[in-house]
C-alpha positions in Angstrom: -17.0 -59.1 -14.1 -16.3 -56.4 -16.7 -15.7 -52.8 -15.9 -19.3 -52.0 -17.1 -20.7 -54.7 -14.9 -18.8 -53.2 -11.9 -20.0 -49.7 -12.7 -23.7 -50.9 -12.9 -23.6 -53.5 -10.2 -26.6 -53.6 -7.8 -26.4 -55.7 -4.7 -29.6 -57.2 -3.3 -29.7 -58.2 0.4 -32.9 -60.3 0.8 -33.5 -63.5 2.7 -36.7 -64.3 0.7 -35.2 -66.0 -2.4 -38.5 -65.7 -4.4 -38.7 -62.0 -3.8 -35.0 -61.6 -4.7 -35.5 -63.6 -8.0 -38.4 -61.3 -9.0 -36.3 -58.2 -8.3 -33.3 -59.5 -10.2 -35.5 -60.4 -13.2 -36.9 -56.8 -13.2 -33.6 -55.2 -13.2 -32.0 -57.4 -15.9 -34.7 -56.5 -18.4 -35.4 -52.9 -17.2 -35.6 -50.2 -19.9 -33.3 -48.0 -17.8 -30.9 -50.9 -17.4 -29.8 -53.5 -17.8 -28.0 -53.8 -14.5 -25.6 -56.3 -13.2 -27.3 -57.8 -10.2 -25.9 -59.9 -7.3 -27.8 -61.2 -4.3 -26.9 -62.3 -0.8 -29.3 -63.8 1.7 -28.4 -62.1 5.0 -26.6 -59.2 6.6 -23.4 -61.1 7.4 -23.0 -62.1 3.7 -23.8 -58.6 2.6 -21.1 -57.1 4.8 -18.6 -59.7 3.6 -19.4 -58.9 0.0 -18.9 -55.2 0.5 -15.6 -55.7 2.3 -14.2 -57.4 -0.9 -16.1 -55.9 -3.8 -17.9 -52.7 -4.8 -21.4 -51.8 -5.9 -23.2 -48.8 -7.3 -26.3 -49.3 -5.2 -27.7 -51.6 -2.5 -31.3 -52.9 -2.2 -31.9 -53.8 1.4 -34.7 -55.5 3.2 -34.5 -54.4 6.9 -35.9 -57.8 8.1 -33.4 -60.5 7.3 -32.8 -64.0 8.7 -29.9 -62.7 10.9 -30.9 -59.1 11.6 -34.2 -57.2 12.1 -35.3 -53.6 11.8 -33.3 -50.4 11.8 -30.3 -52.1 13.3 -29.9 -53.9 10.0 -29.5 -50.6 8.2 -27.2 -49.1 10.8 -24.8 -51.9 10.7 -24.7 -51.9 6.9 -24.5 -48.2 6.6 -21.5 -48.0 8.9 -19.3 -50.0 6.4 -21.0 -49.0 3.1 -18.4 -46.3 2.3 -21.0 -44.0 0.8 -22.7 -46.5 -1.5 -26.4 -45.4 -1.8 -28.9 -47.7 0.0 -32.5 -48.2 -1.0 -34.8 -49.8 1.5 -37.3 -52.4 0.4 -40.2 -52.4 2.9 -43.5 -54.0 3.4 -46.3 -51.4 4.0 -46.6 -52.4 7.7 -42.8 -51.8 8.1 -42.8 -48.3 6.6 -42.0 -46.6 9.9 -38.7 -48.5 10.1 -37.9 -47.5 6.5 -38.5 -43.8 7.4 -36.1 -44.2 10.3 -33.5 -45.5 7.8 -34.1 -42.5 5.6 -33.3 -40.2 8.6 -30.2 -42.3 9.2 -28.8 -41.8 5.7 -30.7 -44.1 3.3 -31.4 -42.6 -0.1 -35.0 -43.8 -0.5 -37.4 -46.6 0.2 -39.8 -48.7 -1.9 -42.9 -50.5 -0.7 -42.7 -54.1 -1.9 -46.4 -54.3 -3.0 -45.9 -51.4 -5.4 -42.6 -52.3 -7.1 -42.4 -52.8 -10.8 -39.5 -53.1 -13.2 -39.8 -49.5 -14.4 -40.2 -47.8 -11.0 -37.4 -49.9 -9.5 -34.8 -49.2 -12.2 -35.7 -45.5 -12.3 -35.3 -45.3 -8.5 -31.9 -46.9 -8.8 -30.8 -44.6 -11.6 -31.9 -41.6 -9.6 -29.9 -42.5 -6.5 -26.9 -43.3 -8.7 -27.1 -39.9 -10.4 -27.7 -38.1 -7.0 -24.7 -39.9 -5.6 -22.5 -38.7 -8.5 -23.7 -35.1 -8.1 -23.0 -35.2 -4.3 -19.6 -36.6 -4.9 -18.8 -33.8 -7.4 -20.2 -31.1 -5.0 -18.1 -32.6 -2.2 -14.9 -32.5 -4.3 -15.7 -29.0 -5.4 -16.2 -28.0 -1.7 -13.0 -29.7 -0.7 -11.1 -27.9 -3.5 -12.6 -24.6 -2.4 -11.7 -25.2 1.2 -8.1 -26.2 0.5 -7.8 -23.0 -1.6 -9.3 -20.8 1.1 -7.0 -22.3 3.7 -4.0 -21.7 1.4 -4.4 -18.0 0.9 -2.9 -15.4 3.2 -6.2 -13.5 3.9 -8.8 -14.4 6.4 -12.2 -15.4 5.0 -15.6 -15.6 6.9 -19.0 -16.3 5.3 -22.5 -16.0 6.6 -26.0 -16.9 5.6 -28.7 -14.3 4.8 -29.5 -13.9 8.5 -25.9 -13.0 9.5 -25.1 -16.4 11.0 -21.5 -17.6 10.5 -21.3 -20.6 8.1 -17.5 -20.8 7.4 -14.1 -19.6 8.6 -10.8 -20.4 7.0 -7.7 -21.1 9.1 -6.4 -17.5 8.9 -9.8 -16.2 10.1 -9.6 -18.7 13.0 -6.2 -17.4 14.0 -7.2 -13.7 13.7 -10.6 -14.0 15.5 -9.7 -16.6 18.1 -12.7 -18.7 17.1 -12.4 -22.2 15.6 -14.8 -23.0 12.8 -16.6 -25.6 14.9 -17.2 -22.9 17.6 -18.1 -20.1 15.2 -20.5 -21.8 12.8 -24.0 -21.0 13.9 -22.9 -17.9 15.9 -24.0 -14.3 14.9 -21.3 -12.7 12.8 -20.9 -9.8 15.1 -20.1 -12.1 18.0 -17.2 -13.7 16.1 -16.0 -10.6 14.2 -15.9 -7.6 16.6 -14.5 -4.4 15.0 -14.2 -0.9 16.4 -12.9 2.4 15.1 -9.2 2.6 16.1 -9.5 6.3 16.9 -12.9 6.8 18.5 -13.2 3.2 19.8 -16.9 3.2 18.7 -18.3 -0.1 17.4 -18.3 -0.1 13.6 -21.3 -1.0 11.4 -21.4 -4.7 10.4 -19.8 -4.8 6.9 -21.6 -8.1 6.0 -25.0 -6.5 6.8 -24.1 -3.6 4.6 -23.0 -5.9 1.7 -26.3 -7.8 1.9 -28.5 -4.8 2.2 -26.7 -2.8 -0.5 -26.2 -5.9 -2.6 -22.7 -4.9 -3.6 -19.1 -5.2 -2.3 -18.3 -2.7 0.4 -14.9 -1.7 1.9 -14.0 -1.7 5.6 -13.9 1.6 7.3 -10.5 3.2 7.5 -8.8 2.6 10.9 -10.9 -0.6 11.5 -9.5 -2.6 14.4 -10.5 -6.3 15.0 -10.8 -7.4 18.6 -9.8 -11.0 18.9 -11.6 -13.3 21.3 -8.8 -13.0 23.9 -8.8 -9.2 23.6 -5.8 -8.8 21.3 -6.3 -6.0 18.7 -5.2 -5.9 15.1 -5.7 -3.2 12.5 -7.4 -4.8 9.4 -8.5 -3.8 5.9 -10.3 -5.2 2.9 -13.9 -5.8 1.9 -17.2 -7.7 2.2 -19.4 -8.8 -0.7 -22.8 -10.5 -1.1 -23.1 -14.2 -2.0 -25.7 -15.0 -4.7 -27.3 -18.2 -5.9 -27.6 -19.2 -9.5 -30.8 -17.2 -9.7 -29.0 -14.0 -8.6 -30.7 -14.0 -5.2 -28.5 -12.9 -2.2 -28.1 -15.9 0.1 -25.4 -14.6 2.4 -22.1 -12.6 2.4 -18.4 -13.2 2.6 -15.7 -11.0 4.1 -12.0 -11.1 3.2 -9.6 -9.2 5.4 -6.0 -9.2 6.5 -3.8 -7.8 9.3 -2.2 -4.5 8.4 -0.9 -3.6 11.9 2.7 -3.6 10.9 2.1 -1.8 7.6 0.0 0.8 9.4 2.6 1.2 12.1 5.3 1.7 9.4 3.0 4.1 7.6 2.4 6.2 10.7 6.2 6.2 11.5 7.0 7.2 7.9 4.3 9.9 8.0 5.8 11.3 11.2 9.3 11.2 9.8 8.0 12.9 6.6 6.6 15.8 8.7 9.3 16.1 11.3 13.0 17.0 11.3 15.1 13.8 11.6 17.6 15.4 14.0 15.4 17.3 16.5 12.0 15.7 15.9 10.6 19.2 15.5 7.9 19.9 12.8 9.7 20.4 9.5 9.0 22.9 6.7 6.0 20.8 5.4 4.2 20.5 8.8 5.0 24.2 9.7 3.4 25.4 6.4 0.3 23.3 7.2 0.0 24.7 10.7 0.7 28.2 9.6 -2.1 28.1 7.0 -4.5 26.7 9.6 -3.5 29.4 12.1 -3.9 32.1 9.5 -7.4 30.9 8.7 -8.3 30.9 12.5 -6.8 34.3 13.0 -8.7 35.7 10.0 -12.0 34.3 11.5 -11.4 35.6 15.0 -9.7 38.9 13.9 -6.6 38.2 15.9 -2.9 38.4 15.2 -0.1 35.9 14.9 3.6 36.2 14.7 6.3 34.3 12.7 9.8 34.4 14.2 12.5 33.4 11.7 15.8 32.7 13.4 19.3 31.6 12.5 22.1 30.6 14.8 25.0 33.1 14.7 28.3 31.6 13.5 27.1 28.0 13.9 29.2 27.0 10.9 32.4 27.8 12.9 31.3 25.5 15.7 30.3 22.8 13.3 33.5 22.9 11.3 35.9 23.2 14.3 34.3 20.6 16.6 32.7 18.3 14.1 29.2 17.4 12.9 28.3 15.3 16.0 28.9 18.2 18.3 27.0 20.5 15.9 24.1 18.1 15.9 24.0 17.9 19.7 24.0 21.7 19.8 21.1 21.9 17.4 19.2 19.4 19.6 19.9 21.5 22.7 18.7 24.7 20.9 15.5 22.9 19.8 14.8 21.8 23.4 15.3 25.4 24.7 13.1 26.9 22.0 10.3 24.5 22.8 10.5 25.3 26.5 10.2 29.1 25.7 6.8 28.8 24.0 3.2 27.7 24.7 1.8 24.4 23.8 -0.4 26.1 21.1 2.7 27.5 19.4 4.9 25.7 16.9 8.7 25.4 16.9 10.1 24.1 13.5 13.5 23.4 12.2 13.7 24.4 8.5 17.1 22.7 7.9 20.7 23.6 8.8 20.7 26.1 11.6 17.4 27.8 10.7 14.4 27.6 13.1 11.0 29.1 12.9 8.6 29.8 15.8 4.9 30.3 15.1 3.1 32.2 17.8 -0.5 31.3 17.3 -2.1 34.2 19.1 -0.4 37.5 20.1 -2.1 40.6 21.5 0.3 42.9 19.6 3.8 43.2 18.2 5.2 43.9 21.7 4.1 40.5 22.8 6.0 38.9 19.9 9.1 41.0 20.9 8.7 39.8 24.5 8.8 36.2 23.3 11.9 36.9 21.1 13.6 38.4 24.2 12.8 35.4 26.2 14.3 33.2 23.5 17.4 35.2 23.2 17.9 35.0 27.0 17.4 31.2 27.1 19.8 30.6 24.3 22.5 32.9 25.7 23.2 30.4 28.5 26.1 28.0 27.7 25.4 24.6 26.2 27.4 21.8 27.6 28.1 19.5 24.7 30.7 16.7 24.8 32.7 18.5 27.5 32.5 21.8 25.6 30.8 24.9 27.0 29.4 26.4 23.9 27.9 29.8 23.6 25.5 30.4 20.7 23.3 33.4 19.8 20.4 34.0 17.5 19.4 36.5 14.9 15.6 36.8 14.8 13.3 38.3 12.3 9.6 38.9 13.1 6.6 39.3 10.9 3.0 39.9 12.1 -0.3 38.8 10.6 -2.0 40.6 9.0 0.2 43.8 8.9 3.2 42.1 7.3 1.4 39.6 5.1 -1.9 37.8 4.9 -0.6 34.4 3.6 2.0 31.9 4.8 4.5 32.6 2.1 4.5 36.3 2.6 4.9 36.1 6.3 7.8 33.7 6.0 9.5 35.7 3.3 9.2 38.9 5.4 10.3 37.3 8.6 13.3 35.9 6.7 14.1 39.4 5.4 13.9 40.8 8.9 16.2 38.1 10.2 18.9 39.1 7.7 18.5 42.7 8.9 19.1 41.5 12.5 22.4 39.9 11.3 23.4 43.1 9.7 22.7 44.9 13.0 25.3 42.9 14.9 23.5 39.6 15.5 22.0 38.4 18.8 19.0 40.6 18.4 15.5 40.6 16.8 14.1 42.9 14.2 10.5 43.5 13.1 9.9 43.4 9.4 9.8 46.8 7.6 8.7 47.5 4.1 12.1 48.8 3.1 13.6 45.3 3.7 12.0 44.2 0.5 15.0 44.5 -1.7 15.1 40.8 -2.1 11.5 40.9 -3.4 12.6 43.4 -6.0 15.5 41.1 -7.0 13.0 38.3 -7.4 10.9 40.4 -9.7 13.9 41.0 -11.8 14.7 37.3 -12.0 11.1 36.6 -13.0 11.3 39.0 -15.8 14.4 37.4 -17.2 12.9 34.0 -16.8 10.0 34.9 -19.1 12.5 35.5 -21.9 14.8 32.6 -21.2 13.1 30.0 -23.5 12.9 32.4 -26.4 16.6 33.2 -25.9 17.5 29.5 -25.7 19.2 30.1 -22.3 18.2 26.7 -20.9 20.4 23.6 -21.1 20.1 20.1 -19.7 22.7 18.3 -17.7 22.6 14.5 -17.2 23.4 12.6 -14.1 24.0 8.8 -14.5 22.1 6.1 -12.6 24.4 3.2 -11.8 23.9 -0.5 -11.1 25.4 -1.0 -7.6 26.5 -4.6 -8.5 28.0 -4.2 -11.9 28.8 -0.5 -12.1 27.0 -0.2 -15.4 25.1 3.0 -16.3 21.4 2.1 -16.3 19.9 5.5 -17.0 20.2 9.2 -16.8 18.3 11.9 -15.0 17.8 15.1 -17.0 18.4 18.2 -14.9 17.7 21.7 -16.1 20.2 24.6 -15.9 19.7 28.3 -16.8 22.6 30.1 -18.4 21.7 33.5 -17.2 23.3 36.2 -19.3 24.4 38.2 -16.2 24.2 35.8 -13.2 25.9 32.9 -14.9 24.7 29.3 -14.5 21.7 29.0 -12.2 20.3 25.8 -10.7 16.7 24.7 -10.4 16.2 25.8 -6.8 17.0 29.4 -7.9 14.3 29.7 -10.5 12.0 26.7 -10.6 9.9 27.9 -7.6 9.3 31.2 -9.5 8.5 29.3 -12.6 5.9 27.2 -10.7 4.3 30.3 -9.1 4.0 32.2 -12.4 2.9 29.2 -14.6 6.1 29.3 -16.7 6.9 25.8 -15.5 4.5 24.4 -18.1 6.3 25.7 -21.1 9.7 25.0 -19.5 8.6 21.5 -18.6 7.6 20.9 -22.2 11.0 22.0 -23.4 12.7 19.7 -20.9 10.7 16.7 -22.0 11.3 17.3 -25.7 15.0 18.0 -25.3 15.6 15.0 -23.0 13.8 12.7 -25.5 15.7 14.2 -28.5 19.0 13.8 -26.8 18.3 10.2 -25.7 17.4 9.3 -29.3 20.4 11.1 -30.6 22.7 9.0 -28.4 21.1 5.9 -29.8 21.4 7.1 -33.3 25.1 7.7 -32.7 25.5 4.0 -31.8 25.4 4.2 -28.0 23.6 1.7 -25.9 20.0 2.7 -25.3 19.3 3.9 -21.8 16.2 5.5 -20.2 16.2 9.2 -19.6 14.3 10.4 -16.5 12.4 13.8 -16.4 10.9 15.2 -13.2 7.3 16.4 -13.7 5.9 19.1 -11.4 2.5 19.0 -9.8 1.3 21.8 -12.2 2.4 19.8 -15.2 1.1 16.5 -14.0 -2.4 17.8 -13.4 -2.8 19.2 -16.9 -5.2 17.2 -19.1 -2.9 17.8 -22.1 0.1 16.1 -20.6 -0.5 12.7 -22.0 -1.1 14.0 -25.6 2.0 16.2 -25.3 4.1 13.2 -24.3 2.8 11.2 -27.2 3.6 14.0 -29.6 7.1 14.4 -28.2 7.8 10.7 -28.5 6.4 10.6 -32.0 8.4 13.6 -33.1 11.7 12.6 -31.6 11.3 8.9 -32.5 12.2 7.8 -28.9 10.5 4.5 -27.8 8.3 5.1 -24.8 10.2 2.6 -22.6 13.3 4.9 -22.8 11.4 7.7 -21.1 10.9 7.7 -17.3 8.6 10.2 -15.6 9.6 11.1 -12.0 6.8 12.3 -9.7 7.0 13.3 -6.0 4.7 11.7 -3.4 2.9 15.0 -2.8 1.9 15.0 -6.5 0.6 11.5 -6.4 -1.7 11.8 -3.3 -3.3 15.1 -4.3 -6.3 13.4 -6.0 -6.1 9.6 -5.9 -8.8 8.9 -8.5 -7.4 11.3 -11.2 -3.9 10.4 -10.3 -4.6 6.7 -10.9 -6.3 7.5 -14.2 -3.3 9.5 -15.4 -0.7 7.0 -14.2 -2.5 4.1 -15.9 -2.7 6.1 -19.2 1.1 6.7 -19.0 1.7 3.1 -18.2 -0.4 2.0 -21.2 1.6 4.4 -23.3 4.7 2.5 -22.2 6.7 5.0 -20.3 8.3 4.2 -16.9 7.1 5.7 -13.7 9.1 6.6 -10.6 8.4 8.1 -7.2 11.0 10.8 -6.6 12.3 11.8 -3.1 10.4 8.8 -1.5 10.0 9.2 2.2 9.7 13.0 2.3 6.1 13.3 1.5 2.8 11.7 2.6 4.1 8.1 2.2 1.2 5.7 1.8 1.6 1.9 1.5 -1.9 1.6 0.4 -1.5 3.9 -2.5 2.0 2.5 -3.3 0.4 -0.9 -3.8 -2.3 0.5 -6.1 -0.3 2.8 -8.3 1.5 1.3 -11.4 4.9 2.5 -10.2 8.2 1.0 -11.5 10.8 2.7 -9.4 11.3 4.2 -5.9 14.0 6.8 -5.5 15.2 7.2 -1.9 15.6 10.9 -1.0 19.2 12.0 -0.6 18.5 13.5 2.8 18.1 9.9 4.2 21.1 8.6 2.2 23.4 11.5 3.4 23.7 10.3 7.0 23.1 6.6 6.9 26.6 6.0 8.2 25.9 7.8 11.4 22.1 8.2 11.9 20.3 5.1 13.1 16.9 6.7 12.1 18.1 7.2 8.5 19.5 3.7 8.4 16.2 2.3 9.5 14.3 4.4 6.9 16.6 3.4 4.1 16.5 -0.3 5.0 12.7 -0.1 5.3 12.3 1.6 1.9 14.7 -0.9 0.2 12.9 -3.8 1.7 9.5 -2.4 0.8 10.6 -1.8 -2.8 12.1 -5.2 -3.2 9.0 -6.9 -1.8 6.8 -5.0 -4.2 9.2 -5.9 -7.1 10.1 -2.2 -7.7 13.4 -0.8 -8.7 15.0 1.1 -5.8 17.4 3.9 -6.5 19.3 5.7 -3.8 19.9 9.4 -4.5 22.8 11.5 -3.2 25.4 8.7 -2.9 28.6 10.6 -2.2 30.9 8.2 -0.1 32.1 4.7 -0.2 30.5 4.0 3.2 27.2 5.0 1.8 27.7 2.7 -1.2 28.8 -0.2 1.0 25.7 0.1 3.1 23.4 0.3 0.1 25.0 -2.8 -1.4 24.6 -4.7 1.9 20.9 -3.8 2.0 20.6 -5.1 -1.7 19.7 -1.7 -3.1 19.6 -2.1 -6.9 20.9 1.3 -8.2 22.4 4.5 -7.0 22.9 8.1 -8.2 25.1 10.8 -6.8 28.4 12.6 -6.8 30.3 9.4 -5.9 29.6 8.3 -9.5 29.4 11.6 -11.3 28.1 15.2 -11.0 25.4 16.2 -13.5 27.2 16.9 -16.8 26.3 18.2 -20.2 25.3 15.9 -23.1 28.8 15.7 -24.6 30.4 14.8 -21.3 27.8 12.3 -20.6 28.6 10.5 -23.9 32.1 10.0 -22.5 30.7 8.4 -19.4 28.7 6.0 -21.6 31.9 5.1 -23.3 33.8 4.3 -20.2 34.4 0.8 -18.9 32.2 -0.1 -16.1 35.2 -0.6 -13.8 35.7 3.1 -13.7 32.8 3.1 -11.2 34.1 1.5 -8.0 31.2 -0.5 -6.7 32.9 -3.4 -4.9 
């Protein structure tokens, strides 16, 4: 038998030889044929035939010499291996033929109405139907294998919200097997609540069907598994449409974000709290202070800011060591917290500076009473590592609204009053007085000089190398601005950049920095040095300007520097200000070809969700975390987490502030790619940096 014969083979199972001969003759000459036809006389022979050979279709008479009725079909169907079966039935046996249809037969033909054309057409139809069903089955199998291979959970429903499918991940996350879930209402299988309010959330599948568009899950969605276990989830639901565009159901794709959300909350807490004392840090204090001012303004009440500094703390820290000093700071934090109400805020600003925000005071005397209470509590000895330590405070107090109507002014004036307390013998408190504003006058003088600095060409860039921690090679440079003040000498960014940002001068200064950094990078290349990227930090004010992209294009064109050799560094607080506009700006910069880095990562509103969306190339671990990784378990955990996060997202990770061999060794162990800090080099001018580029890599000890 040829391959075509096998492909077109029709098996007739008919005990009546005359009837079988007529059927064979019809099929051999059929217009839709011809077919290759074989005939057996009874069920036993038919079953033997099928066990040895194949067929494309079977014509079966239910009433044979060795088997009668529906049992004939059932026995044959059980071994037919999916071959389509057509029943040949006399009119009086039609009910048996219908039962066979219900059991899986493709069709039935009444023997009194069979002709060559109708018979061959019926066979062609069942063959075509079988081919389509096989293709749909394979497609379905491929889809199911794919869905079971992905890491996300998938559930689909029909238009009424009844579950039609779960993949294996969805089975594991919901606690329902597919066999149990199919046919159940979606809300029975997929139970979600708000993780904060615990209220049942609206059915996302219902929303997708009614709105006829993809919808995202509500933030803080929590899935309650069948056994009561809870998992934070995120993702989206979408409608399913048929070929005509009609909605026939919905599908939801989701995944467990419990660990990521837990890390996010932990990092958010760390970003807003002091790592040593766990008190609110400067960022959180500013937020609370602004809220408290707004409340006081509405209720016409007063608040007080107490700015305090430990007297002669440096002596204790230097003589007894940092560990004792840190324990003392923790003891001070504990006593300060015990002295105030729950509605007040105690914050550590860094070093030995603390701020207390008294949210509601009747008058200045009440703030003085709190300051006296604090001085008394702190005067008692602190027993630290078998040392009885005595520490005192100098406290400056400013009152809202008399001493300022905004957070910055209140903090500035309390700071000025604190210095006055130190000048008056320490261990006392002083209220702010207007004559303490000499520092404000000094600031005005600095601002005036700053406005002329660009025109007088008083700015200069220094460059600090970024180093590969495996090879020691210089991989890039960060451009850092310095101000050669004609009277004060060399000033660093923290001494004038805040003023520049407040006055708007940061825009013109930032343009100069970008242009000069690009010019210098291209000049190094033109002098024959190996091309390396130069990084420039962009402030929030600069980044939010619509003209930034055009200005960067102009600078790159004018200087001739390829975009890939410019890296823009942005802080987290800049990125999360306006997600939509931030994404647009970042994508435009990415299309231009420049590199993008998150500077000081971990100190702002760290968000894994945004990190995954933004087209970032590099994470820079803030130097505050790197500084104490040899001693602080918290910092070790943070640095390890950030490195692991960056590596998993295929991002470059650069540790800032590397100053010791121990820090370097830890970073190498954690597979941090690059480092930057005094261990390798201080920031140096362009000429000195050229010498660094010319050095052999072994000059940087990285093993």
